[in-house]
N, C-alpha and C positions, 0 to 999 in steps of 0.2 A: 097053614094059613100065612101068607105073605102078606106084612104089612108094609104100608106106603105113608107117608106124611098125613094122609087125608083120614086115617083109620085113628081118628083121636080116641075113642072108646076102648078100641082094643089094644092100642099102644098103654092107655092108660093100666088097664088090667094085666098087662104082661109086665109093666112097672111096678106094679105093685106087689105080684109074684116074686118078681126078682131081687127088688127093694123093700120089702115089707118096713123095716125098721128107718128108712132113709126120711129125712125132715123134706117131706114134698111142698113145704109153704115157705121155707126160707132155704132156697137152693140158687144156684147161680144157672143162668141159660146155658152157659159153655158146661157144665156139669149133665145137665138134663139131654142136650144133643148128643153127648158122648155116650150116655146110659141108653138112649135111642136108637142110636147108630149101632151100639154093639150088643142089642137083643138079637139073637138067635132067629128070629122069625121076619126080622126087617129086612127088606129088600127095596131099597129105593135109592135114588141120587142124595147122599150126603148134604149136598151144596143146596139143596132145594128147599130147606126149610128159611124161615124168619122169625122174628120175634113172636107176631102173631101167632104162628103156627104152635111155636113153644109155649105161649101162655095158654092157648086151647087146650094143649095135651095137660100142660100142668093145672089146669083148674079141674078136666076131667078126673084125673088122678086124685085130687084133694075129693072131690065128689065120690069116688070110688072108694076110697078109704073111710069114707063117714057112713 
């Protein structure tokens, strides 16, 4: 499955699988952006994200971990 910025829940699952020990609450959006764009399944324009998208992904990741 190929991931796009709009696949918030799927990206959160992939991040949790790849970075289970990462502090997903206190992270920099620059790091989050890098981690997302380097996921094997990610296929979208790297520059098409913004703070709102990254925040949504971060919140989904926090929910996924709980």
